[in-house]
N, C-alpha and C positions, 0 to 999 in steps of 0.2 A: 978691276971697276964691280963691284957689289949691287943689286939689283934688290930694288927699293919694293917694299909690300905694297904701294898705293900704284903701282905701275902698272898698265893690265897687260895683260904677257901678247906675243907678237901672234900671230895665224902662223902656223905651220902648212905650206904648203903639202900637197899631200897628193899631186901628181894631179894626173888629165882629170877634165874636170865633166862630170859624167849629162848626160839630157839630164830635162826635169823631167821624162816620163820612167825614166831607170832612174832615177833616186827619189819618184814615189810609189815603186816598188819594191825602195831597200835593197838595192842593189849598192856596193861600198869603191870606190876608186879604183881597188885592187882591180875590180874587172874589166876595166875600159881594154886592155889587149884583148882578151879575149871577146868581149862583142866587138872590137874592131875585125880584125879574123873572122867571126861571122856575119858581120854587113857584108863581108869582101867576098862572100862565096856566091856564087852566079847559078843561079838554075838549068841554065842552059847546057853546061860543060860537066859533060859526063865524070871527069877527076872531079870538080867540087861536088856532086851527088851520091858520088865513093865518099870521100872524104866525111861528108855530113855524118851517112848513114854510117861509116864507121865509127867517128865518134857518139854516133847516139849507141849503140852497140855497147862501144865501153863500162856509157856512164848506167847502161841495163844491167850489165853483165857486175858491175858494180854498188847495186844496190839489191840485187840476186840474191851476191855472196855476204851480204851487210844481214839478210832480214834472214839467209840461214844460217850464219854461224851467230844468230842472237834466238834463233831456237835450237 
């Protein structure tokens, strides 16, 4: 079956729907699993705080290495 030119394209399912505030910030649907993980961390658990700090340090280290590489 061939597609006719006047037929509208079917919308493509891109994954989980983001909350409206995340869409306003410009986040893409591919970030939904990361947002779910970050939202599941609890500040009253020591292991969750350690995981959050390690993630923050890894991101900061990547940014520092990128800046050093540029200069």
